[in-house]
C-alpha positions in Angstrom: -70.3 -29.1 -13.6 -72.9 -29.3 -10.9 -76.1 -27.3 -11.2 -78.9 -27.2 -8.6 -82.0 -25.2 -9.3 -84.7 -24.6 -6.7 -83.9 -28.0 -5.1 -86.1 -29.0 -2.2 -86.3 -32.4 -0.6 -88.5 -34.0 2.1 -87.5 -37.2 3.9 -90.3 -39.9 4.1 -93.0 -38.9 6.5 -91.4 -35.5 7.2 -93.4 -32.3 6.8 -90.5 -29.8 6.7 -87.9 -29.9 3.9 -84.3 -30.9 4.6 -83.3 -29.0 1.5 -85.2 -25.8 0.9 -85.0 -24.0 -2.5 -81.2 -24.7 -3.0 -79.7 -22.9 -6.0 -76.0 -23.7 -6.5 -73.4 -24.2 -9.2 -70.0 -25.9 -8.8 -67.5 -25.6 -11.6 -65.3 -28.5 -12.8 -62.1 -28.8 -10.8 -63.3 -26.7 -7.9 -62.5 -27.4 -4.2 -65.7 -26.7 -2.2 -65.9 -26.8 1.6 -69.5 -27.1 3.0 -70.1 -26.0 6.5 -73.2 -26.2 8.6 -74.6 -27.3 12.0 -75.6 -31.0 12.5 -78.9 -31.5 10.8 -78.6 -28.5 8.5 -78.8 -30.5 5.3 -75.1 -31.0 4.4 -75.2 -34.8 4.0 -78.6 -34.6 2.3 -77.2 -32.3 -0.3 -74.4 -34.7 -1.1 -76.8 -37.7 -1.3 -78.9 -35.8 -3.8 -76.0 -35.6 -6.2 -75.5 -39.4 -6.7 -79.1 -40.5 -6.6 -79.2 -42.1 -3.1 -82.0 -39.9 -2.0 -84.1 -40.5 -5.0 -83.6 -44.2 -5.5 -82.6 -45.6 -2.1 -84.1 -43.4 0.7 -87.2 -42.2 -1.0 -89.2 -39.1 0.0 -90.2 -36.2 -2.1 -88.0 -34.1 -4.3 -88.6 -30.9 -6.3 -86.4 -28.9 -8.5 -83.6 -29.7 -11.0 -80.2 -31.5 -10.5 -77.5 -31.8 -13.1 -74.2 -33.5 -12.4 -71.8 -33.4 -15.3 -74.7 -33.6 -17.7 -76.6 -36.4 -15.8 -79.8 -36.1 -13.8 -79.5 -38.3 -10.7 -83.2 -38.3 -10.4 -83.5 -40.1 -13.7 -80.2 -42.0 -13.7 -79.7 -45.0 -11.5 -77.1 -44.9 -8.6 -74.7 -47.3 -10.5 -74.9 -45.0 -13.5 -73.9 -42.0 -11.4 -71.0 -43.9 -9.8 -68.8 -43.2 -12.8 -69.5 -39.5 -12.4 -69.5 -38.9 -8.6 -68.1 -41.0 -5.8 -69.2 -40.5 -2.2 -66.9 -41.1 0.8 -69.2 -41.4 3.9 -68.7 -40.2 7.4 -68.5 -43.7 8.9 -66.2 -45.9 6.8 -67.8 -49.0 8.2 -71.0 -48.1 6.3 -69.3 -48.6 2.9 -66.5 -51.1 3.6 -68.4 -54.2 2.5 -65.6 -56.6 1.5 -63.3 -58.7 3.7 -59.9 -57.6 2.2 -58.4 -54.3 1.2 -57.9 -55.4 -2.4 -61.4 -56.7 -2.7 -62.9 -53.4 -1.5 -61.0 -51.4 -4.1 -61.8 -53.6 -7.1 -65.4 -54.2 -6.0 -66.9 -51.1 -7.8 -65.0 -51.4 -11.1 -65.8 -55.2 -11.2 -69.5 -54.4 -10.9 -69.2 -52.1 -13.9 -67.6 -55.0 -15.9 -64.4 -53.1 -16.7 -61.5 -55.0 -18.3 -59.5 -57.0 -15.8 -56.2 -55.3 -16.7 -57.8 -51.9 -16.3 -59.2 -52.8 -12.9 -55.9 -54.1 -11.6 -54.0 -51.0 -12.8 -56.5 -48.6 -11.3 -56.7 -50.4 -8.0 -52.9 -50.6 -7.6 -52.6 -46.9 -8.4 -55.4 -45.9 -6.0 -53.8 -47.9 -3.1 -50.4 -46.4 -3.8 -51.9 -43.0 -3.9 -53.4 -43.3 -0.4 -50.4 -45.2 1.1 -52.1 -48.6 1.6 -50.5 -50.7 -1.2 -48.5 -52.6 1.4 -51.8 -53.6 3.0 -53.6 -54.7 -0.2 -53.9 -58.3 1.1 -54.8 -57.2 4.6 -58.1 -57.7 6.4 -60.3 -54.6 6.5 -61.4 -55.0 10.1 -57.7 -54.9 11.2 -57.2 -51.4 9.8 -57.2 -48.3 12.0 -59.9 -45.7 11.6 -57.7 -43.5 9.5 -56.6 -46.4 7.3 -60.3 -47.4 6.7 -61.2 -43.9 5.6 -58.1 -43.8 3.3 -59.3 -47.2 1.9 -62.7 -45.6 1.2 -61.0 -42.8 -0.7 -58.9 -45.4 -2.7 -62.2 -47.2 -3.7 -63.5 -43.8 -4.9 -60.4 -43.2 -6.9 -60.5 -46.6 -8.5 -63.9 -45.7 -10.0 -62.2 -42.9 -11.9 -65.1 -40.6 -11.0 -64.9 -37.0 -12.1 -66.2 -35.8 -8.7 -65.4 -36.9 -5.2 -67.7 -35.9 -2.4 -66.6 -36.5 1.2 -69.0 -36.4 4.1 -67.1 -35.5 7.2 -64.4 -38.2 6.5 -62.6 -37.4 9.8 -65.6 -37.2 12.1 -64.7 -40.4 14.0 -60.9 -40.2 13.8 -58.3 -39.2 16.3 -55.6 -36.6 15.4 -53.3 -39.2 13.9 -56.1 -40.6 11.6 -57.3 -37.1 10.8 -53.8 -36.1 9.7 -53.5 -39.2 7.5 -56.8 -38.4 5.7 -56.1 -34.7 5.2 -52.7 -35.6 3.7 -54.6 -37.7 1.1 -57.1 -34.9 0.5 -54.1 -32.5 -0.1 -52.8 -35.0 -2.7 -56.3 -35.3 -4.3 -56.1 -31.6 -5.1 -53.2 -32.3 -7.5 -55.5 -34.5 -9.6 -57.7 -31.5 -10.5 -60.9 -33.4 -9.8 -63.9 -31.6 -8.4 -63.8 -32.1 -4.7 -66.7 -31.4 -2.3 -65.9 -31.7 1.4 -68.2 -31.5 4.4 -66.1 -31.0 7.5 -66.2 -29.6 11.0 -62.4 -29.7 11.8 -61.8 -26.2 10.4 -58.4 -25.8 12.2 -57.1 -28.7 10.1 -58.9 -28.0 6.8 -57.9 -24.3 6.7 -54.4 -25.3 5.7 -55.8 -27.0 2.7 -57.9 -24.1 1.5 -56.6 -21.7 -1.2 -57.8 -18.2 -1.8 -59.8 -19.2 -4.9 -61.6 -22.1 -3.3 -65.1 -21.8 -2.0 -67.0 -22.2 1.2 -70.7 -22.8 1.2 -72.7 -22.5 4.5 -76.0 -24.3 4.9 -78.5 -23.6 7.6 -81.9 -25.3 7.9 -81.7 -26.6 4.4 -80.8 -23.3 2.8 -77.6 -22.0 1.4 -77.0 -18.9 3.5 -73.4 -18.0 2.5 -71.4 -18.8 -0.6 -68.0 -17.3 -1.2 -64.2 -17.3 -0.9 -62.7 -18.6 2.3 -61.3 -15.2 3.4 -64.6 -13.4 2.8 -66.7 -16.1 4.5 -64.5 -16.5 7.6 -63.3 -13.0 8.1 -66.3 -10.9 7.1 -69.0 -13.4 8.3 -67.1 -15.1 11.1 -69.3 -13.7 14.0 -72.4 -14.9 12.2 -70.9 -18.3 11.7 -70.3 -18.6 15.5 -73.3 -16.8 17.0 -76.0 -17.3 14.4 -75.2 -20.6 12.8 -73.4 -22.3 15.7 -70.2 -23.2 13.8 -66.6 -23.6 14.8 -64.0 -21.3 13.3 -60.3 -21.7 13.1 -59.0 -20.8 16.5 -56.8 -17.9 15.2 -59.8 -16.5 13.4 -62.0 -16.7 16.4 -59.4 -15.0 18.7 -58.9 -12.2 16.2 -62.6 -11.6 15.8 -63.2 -11.5 19.6 -60.3 -9.1 20.1 -61.3 -6.9 17.2 -58.0 -7.1 15.4 -57.7 -6.4 11.6 -57.0 -7.8 9.1 -58.3 -11.1 10.3 -55.7 -13.9 9.8 -56.8 -17.3 8.5 -53.6 -19.1 9.4 -50.9 -18.8 12.0 -48.3 -17.7 9.5 -50.4 -14.6 8.9 -50.6 -13.5 12.5 -49.1 -10.1 13.4 -48.2 -10.8 17.0 -47.7 -7.2 18.0 -51.5 -6.6 17.6 -52.3 -9.2 20.2 -51.6 -7.3 23.5 -51.9 -10.4 25.8 -50.5 -10.3 29.3 -50.1 -13.6 31.1 -51.6 -13.9 34.5 -50.4 -16.0 37.3 -53.2 -17.2 39.6 -52.8 -19.6 42.4 -55.4 -22.2 42.4 -56.4 -24.2 45.4 -56.6 -27.9 44.8 -59.9 -29.3 45.9 -60.5 -32.7 47.2 -63.3 -34.8 45.8 -65.0 -38.0 46.9 -64.1 -41.0 44.7 -67.0 -42.6 42.9 -65.1 -45.2 40.7 -61.7 -46.7 41.5 -59.7 -48.9 39.1 -57.0 -51.1 40.7 -54.4 -53.0 38.6 -56.8 -53.5 35.7 -55.8 -55.7 32.8 -58.0 -57.0 30.0 -57.5 -59.3 27.0 -60.1 -60.3 24.4 -60.8 -64.0 23.8 -58.4 -64.1 20.9 -55.6 -63.3 23.4 -55.1 -59.7 22.3 -54.1 -57.7 25.4 -55.7 -54.3 25.5 -55.3 -52.9 29.0 -52.2 -53.3 31.2 -52.0 -52.4 34.9 -54.5 -49.5 34.8 -54.8 -47.6 38.1 -57.0 -44.5 38.4 -59.8 -42.9 40.4 -62.8 -41.0 39.0 -63.9 -38.2 41.4 -67.6 -37.6 42.0 -69.2 -34.5 40.5 -66.5 -33.3 38.0 -65.7 -34.1 34.4 -62.9 -36.6 33.7 -61.6 -36.8 30.1 -59.9 -40.0 28.8 -57.8 -39.4 25.7 -55.8 -41.6 23.4 -55.4 -42.5 19.8 -57.8 -44.9 18.0 -57.2 -48.5 19.3 -55.5 -47.4 22.5 -58.1 -49.0 24.7 -60.3 -46.0 25.7 -63.6 -47.7 24.9 -62.5 -51.0 26.4 -61.6 -49.2 29.6 -65.0 -47.6 29.8 -66.8 -50.9 29.2 -64.8 -52.5 32.0 -65.6 -49.5 34.2 -69.3 -50.0 33.8 -69.3 -53.8 34.1 -70.0 -54.7 30.4 -66.6 -56.4 30.2 -64.9 -58.4 33.0 -61.3 -57.7 33.7 -58.6 -60.4 33.1 -57.0 -59.1 36.3 -57.6 -56.3 38.8 -60.9 -54.8 39.9 -63.2 -51.8 39.6 -64.9 -50.4 42.6 -68.2 -48.4 42.4 -68.8 -46.4 45.6 -66.4 -48.7 47.4 -68.0 -52.0 46.2 -66.6 -54.4 43.5 -68.8 -53.6 40.4 -69.0 -57.3 39.5 -70.6 -58.1 42.9 -73.5 -55.7 42.1 -76.6 -56.6 40.1 -76.1 -55.1 36.6 -79.5 -53.3 36.7 -78.3 -51.6 39.9 -75.0 -50.6 38.2 -76.9 -48.9 35.4 -79.0 -47.0 37.8 -75.8 -45.2 38.8 -74.0 -45.2 35.5 -75.3 -44.2 32.0 -73.3 -45.1 28.9 -73.4 -43.3 25.5 -71.9 -45.2 22.6 -69.6 -43.7 20.0 -72.3 -44.4 17.4 -75.6 -43.6 19.0 -77.6 -45.7 16.5 -75.9 -48.8 18.0 -77.9 -48.3 21.2 -81.3 -47.4 19.9 -83.8 -50.3 20.2 -87.2 -48.7 19.4 -88.6 -46.7 16.4 -89.7 -43.5 18.0 -88.1 -40.9 20.3 -90.8 -41.3 22.9 -90.5 -45.1 23.0 -86.7 -44.8 23.2 -86.8 -42.5 26.2 -89.4 -44.7 27.9 -87.7 -48.0 27.2 -85.1 -47.8 30.0 -87.6 -46.6 32.5 -90.0 -49.4 31.7 -87.5 -52.2 32.1 -86.6 -50.6 35.5 -90.3 -50.8 36.4 -90.5 -47.1 37.1 -94.1 -45.9 37.7 -95.4 -43.7 34.8 -96.6 -41.1 37.4 
């Protein structure tokens, strides 16, 4: 059982608390979904349960925490590891070993468990998540969904009573998301206590049962706590308008149309209540000036792996263009070619009618800004002000 009493927490050098007077109880074997906007305190709450806040991050903490009889403020992180396992949002942050097998046995080995027990638990965990055939594989060669399933396998091998997952599908495409949710569905059968932070509510709603729980956090406070149907149907408008959260699409449509009862899943929809009439509108196709043109683009990495094959496309000026594809399909590689960070093996990229590799790179970046998938990979200074000014300074822009 998890008990939090008047829990407040301040990150180092922060004046406002990230957790503010949180009171919460989670029973053994419960499935709990935690919702909240970015920065609301969801991850901080999870980190408080295994001692990471107290012993690794620092800061100031008040109140009482009890996790299956242990106080993570007094117990070390390794002592909490047999009680609660944490699966992080970014699997790269916790996949520290070179091979799949080494990652799964790493935790139990550090706890000096018997060799036979470690092998048995590791094999069972890998079979559970569907990665046993890759046990000798290299971690970096796994897809995003496979890496996150590996992180779950490592948590299972620890035999923890509680598994907490912090947005495990945040960086995954639909295929990887489906893989991870299939594993979470199986985890429910183990009757462990499962705590899940997740934004992909259309996917997770199919995993929720009527006696599960949804907890909503806003500005470090627990603002809603109840059963899924009560939270989504009765408080759905507040979740959207007040707390800025996504709802399952069918719930949002029902609330906006004012139909009752509010369905949570497609199979609950009473279609005769949705009086929707299709409209045929002729749209005139506009013509746009081309800003980027890709001609016969091919790209291979130094190891010979061919990523892009005969790409031809144009990017119109002044409108949004979406590039979609599963993880590993070449989306990021295409973008990095299009802005000149990578040089094509074959073909060319034209920026405003000029070959991008004939233009000074500083001039290219005056016209093209690039945002990484992981924003922390592009920050080079310590403060927000310095980060904003950095690019301007290296371009010799006058402060005035």
